[in-house]
C-alpha positions, 0 to 999 in steps of 0.5 A: 500500500502506498502512503499519502500522495498520488503516483509517488511513494515517499522516497520519490519526493524531492526536496521541493515537493517536501515543502508544499501542500499535497491535495488528493481526491478519492473515496473513503474506504475505511474510517475510524476515530484517528485514521482514514483510508482513501482510494484515489482515482487510480485505485491506489489506497492511502492511509492517513492519520486524521487526528487534529485534522480540520473536518468541519467541511466533512462532518460524520465521515462515512465509507463511500463518500468522495472527499478531497484531503490535504497534507503537508509534504513535510509530514511524510514519513516512510511506512507511517500514515501521513498526518492530514490537514483538512478533509472536505466533501466533494458532494453536497453532504449535510447533517439533518435531524428528525423523527423516523416516520417510516423505514423499510428495505432501503427507504426511510421517511424522516419528519423534520422539526418544522413537520416537513416530511422527506423520503430518502433512499439509504445505504444498507444500514445495520440498525434497528429503527422504530417509528418515532426514533429521533435520529441524525443523518448524513445525507446528500441530494437537493433538499429544495427540490426533494430530489436525489435524497440519499442517507449515507449514515445514521446516528440514533439520538433517542429511541422512542419508548414503544412498550405499552404499560398496562395502566389498569394493572395496579387496580386489579385487586381493588376492582375485583373486591368491588366487583364481588360486592355488586349484584347482578343488576348492578353489574349489568348496568356497568357495561353500558355507556348511556346517552344522557336522557331528557331530565325527566328520565335521568333518575330512572336511568341512574337507578339502573347503575350505568357505567357512564353518561355520554353527553351531546350538544343539547346537554350544553346548549345555552348553558353557562359553565356553573350550570353544566358543572352542577348538572354533572355533579348531580348525576354523580351524586345520584349514582351508586357507582361513580360515572364515566362522563363522556363526550365527543369533542374532536374539534372541527365539525364535532364540538359538543362543548366548545360550540357553546361560547360560554364554555370555551373561548372558541370552537376547537379546530379540526386536526387538519387545520391545527396541523396546517397552522402549527404541526404536531406541537400545536396539536399537542398543546390543543389536546392539553387545552381541550382536556383542561376545558372538559376536566373543569366541567366534570367530564372525564372521558373524551371519545377522541382522537379519530385514528381513521385514515381517509384519502378520499375527500368524499369519504364519510370520515374524511373531514374528521381525520388529520388528512395524512398518511398512516405513519403521520396519522400515527404520530398525530394520535401519539401527540393527542394521547400524550397531551390528554394523559398529561392533563388527566383526561382519558381518551378513546381511539376510534373507529377500529379497525379504521373507516378508510374511505367507507360510507356512513354507518349511522344510516346503514350497513357499510362493507369494507372489502380491503385485504387484511394486509392493508389494515396491518400496514396502514390502518392499524398503525395509528391504533398501535401508536395510541396503545403504545402511548397509553390510551385507555379505551378503543371504540369499534366501528359498525363496518363489516370488514370481510377480511376479518369477519364477513358475517358481523359488524366489527363492533359485534365480532369476536374475531375483530376484538381478538385482533385488538387484544392480540395484534394491538396487545391492548389491555384497556376498555373496548367499547362499541359505537352507538348501537342505535346507529343504522348499521346495527338497527338494520341488522337481522339477528335472532340474538339480542344485539347487546348479547352479541356485543358482550359475547364479542368481547366489548367491555362497554356498549353505547346505547340510547335506549338504556332501560330496554337494553338493560332489561334485555341483557338481564333477561339473557343472564336469568335465562342462561343465554350469557354466563356471568363470567363473561359479564364479570370480565367486562365489568372488571375492566370498567371498574379498573378504569374507574379506579385508575381515574380516581373515581373509586376510592383506593383503600389503603 
């Protein structure tokens, strides 16, 4: 191997050459902390000592990079690496930082701090990267036109924490003890999240011990803050078991609370509008502000965020989504869930397994013919992200998804619920969408809907006709159609949630 200069060994240098700066160009073949090996244009390899060399114009030296190196001829000593003065990249290399949005084969999508998303080709990287990891990359290409983007080297700055912690697990013993003290009638009530009735029916509803009340726009219309607080507190005072008080406050077109100017300074903006104005940081701040508004009223559950992905602007769910792809939607969900948890409000991912571009299930049956791999690679990602962030509940849609269960809506399918438990590894509360929606009322079945819902694996069922549904489910137990063991499994999950939220007192 020759040392140092192109076409000349050290014994060929005359006195004049030994006093000048030598510059050679070539490709980096090896690089360590103090040494550098370059192959020049003639295929000759040169070893250098780069200790104390100026590498300010060649950050993150990597194998394969084209560089120019300079050294003083006076530093040449036979059979010893030459001390370099300076190393400069010949191509437009630069270092940028961001979060991993997608990584497969030799492709990597990176989200920068300004929420710009860039797609790169990569060298073969011997790294385990996860979505959400913060990394520094040495890249080449044109950032302005987003062309010829190539990543040569990656440094992991921070791994994303992806392991889901079962938030309810510490309350298993307390919830089990509470469950044993309940009558069958009381337990039946605890699997229903009930649309708040008109005032004249509230006492009757609460006497049946529902798990919670779901409030709509009419429950807030023209009321000031104190009136709403007093009404919600009166519901809690009359209930045998503390209530989940839930609402749909998504932002944009679904603003049950903030549409009332007496309760919020302005209606909360849609996810897509927030993202356009301030990216994920604004979404995170909005989630905290929204949670604080709801908490102040006595609301403890928000049926949000919408984790669906829709690409067709005519799709039913489109305007309620963030209008981004799977990986970006996953990041959105993570930010919302973390913002809610930081503010002490429980959240709900909806509508599993993902609406996609499907039609409205409020008015009738909707069938999704997409293959299962599409769901795994796209629609499941936001839900997995929310689970990893610690979301407390998941709401299941009424879509019939043929690749999972061609017979029943997802909300009533044990196969779909098994996917939530196994594929998503979710241990929290699973609930149906409203069982009075058209997709369910138009369903022909000999078995009561609430029986199917419980048998499928739901912990909660959203209903408007609570008195009838409670009687229907109670009768199913009394006639042996459903086992009390199935009921106990669901109620235990709901009670653990209530202990976790601080609604039920923890005995020392």
